[in-house]
Every structure is written in C-alpha cells, then in structure tokens.
NUMAR-99363 format. One line per 8 residues: number of its first residue (from 1); for each residue x, y, z of C-alpha. Coordinates in steps of 0.5 Angstrom, whole numbers, plus 2048, in hexadecimal, padded with zeros to 3 digits. Example, Ala and Ser with C-alpha at 12.3 -4.5 7.8 and 13.67 -1.06 7.14 Angstrom:
NUMAR-99363
1> 819 7F7 810  81B 7FE 80E
end
This chain:
NUMAR-99363
1> 81E 7F8 83A  81E 7F3 834  825 7F0 831  825 7F5 82B  829 7EE 827  821 7EA 827  81E 7E9 821  819 7EB 824
9> 819 7F3 826  81C 7F4 81F  817 7F9 81C  81C 7F9 815  818 7F1 816  814 7F3 817  813 7F7 811  816 7F1 80D
17> 811 7EC 80E  80A 7F1 80E  80D 7F1 807  80D 7EB 805  808 7E7 809  804 7EF 805  806 7ED 7FE  805 7E6 7FE
25> 7FE 7E8 7FF  7FE 7EC 7F9  801 7E6 7F5  7FB 7E2 7F4  7F7 7E6 7F2  7FC 7EA 7EC  7FE 7E3 7EA  7F6 7E4 7E7
33> 7F7 7E8 7E4  7FF 7E7 7E2  802 7ED 7E5  808 7ED 7EB  808 7F3 7F0  80D 7F7 7EE  809 7F8 7E7  802 7F8 7EA
41> 806 7FE 7ED  807 801 7E8  801 800 7E5  7FF 803 7EC  802 809 7E9  800 80A 7E2  7FA 809 7E5  7F9 810 7E9
49> 7FC 814 7E3  7FF 811 7DD  803 812 7D7  809 813 7DE  810 813 7DB  815 80D 7DF  818 811 7E4  812 813 7E6
57> 80F 80D 7E6  815 80B 7EB  815 810 7EF  80F 810 7F1  811 809 7F2  816 809 7F6  81B 806 7F0  820 806 7EB
65> 821 806 7E4  826 7FF 7E5  81E 7FC 7E8  81A 800 7E5  81B 7FE 7DE  81B 7F7 7DE  814 7F7 7E0  811 7FD 7DB
73> 814 7F8 7D5  810 7F2 7D7  80A 7F7 7D9  80D 7F8 7D1  80C 7F2 7CF  806 7F0 7D3  802 7F5 7CF  800 7F9 7D5
81> 804 800 7D3  808 804 7CF  80F 807 7CE  811 80C 7CB  817 810 7CB  814 818 7C9  817 81C 7C4  818 821 7C7
89> 81B 81E 7CD  820 818 7CB  821 817 7D1  81A 816 7D4  816 810 7D2  810 811 7D4  80B 80B 7D6  803 80A 7D4
97> 7FF 805 7D6  7FB 800 7D0  7F4 800 7D0  7F5 7FA 7D2  7F9 7FD 7D8  7F3 800 7DA  7EF 7FA 7D9  7F4 7F7 7DF
105> 7F0 7FC 7E3  7E8 7FA 7E5  7EC 7F2 7E4  7EF 7F6 7EA  7EA 7F8 7ED  7EA 7F3 7F3  7F1 7F3 7F5  7F1 7F8 7FA
113> 7EB 7F8 7FE  7EE 7EF 7FE  7F4 7F3 801  7F0 7F7 806  7ED 7F1 80A  7F4 7EC 808  7F8 7F3 80D  7F1 7F1 811
121> 7F1 7F9 814  7EC 7FE 813  7EC 805 80F  7EE 808 815  7F5 804 817  7F7 803 810  7F7 80A 80F  7FC 80B 816
129> 801 804 812  802 809 80C  803 810 80F  806 80C 813  80D 808 80F  80C 80E 80A  80F 812 811  814 80C 811
137> 815 80D 80B  817 813 809  81A 811 810  81E 80D 80F  820 810 807  823 815 80B  827 813 810  829 80E 80A
145> 82A 814 806  82E 818 80B  836 818 80C  836 817 814  834 812 818
end
C-alpha cells in the first residue's frame, strides 16, 4: 500500500501541477493578445453568449464578485467590454463585448488548437478528461458544502 503522505500520491497536487502547467502553456499565446488567463475565460463566456449579467459570468466561471469585478474593470479599461447597469434593476450589471472584444476572438483563433497540442491528448482523451474533471469538481463542491465530513 502506498504511503498516503507521499507528494506523488496526492491527487490534489497532481491537479495543482497540471493546472499550473496548462496555465503556463496559455501565457505566451494570451500574451500576444494582451490578455491574462482569467480575462480570456471571461471572453470565452461572452463569445458564447454576449450581454450577460455579472452574476451569470461569475457562476459560469465559479468566481465570486470580488474576484470577477477587477477582471471586468480591466477588460473595460482595455476597450474589450462595456459594463451597463440595467435601468429596471440598478443592482444588475450587464457585461457586453465591444467590437474590439469581438475582434479578439478572431485573433485568438489558434489558441484552442495550440493548447490541444500542448496537452498531448487525442480528442476522445480530452473529452474523457473534461468529463472526469467536471465530476470531480461537482463531487468536491458537494463535499465542501455538506455539513457532514
């Protein structure tokens, strides 16, 4: 039986190291677009469906308002999005892409395939990994939200 306190036996460390390595692979690609990885994620959400409330973006990215707000302000300062309060509900802020924000999608066209190559996975393996990671995320979230551990 493996020693449960060996670093190499920690699933959490393997996930952490993989996450860092993948984020590092994005860095030069996104640097050419003058984006950080979190900013890229916000744009992915908006490219999928534009004009979304901050709350929806936060839910999609699993980010709280305090983390998301500075990202959105930076994207707005860079001319990629606009932030508008809904007149019907002043508490709701809707984020929309600008023309420049939509144009970044065209400039980012090579990013997904470059990352696909960096991962070294075939399409089936990639899809299986995503399924496994989503199941892991849901399970860990349910565990952390439960009162019984």
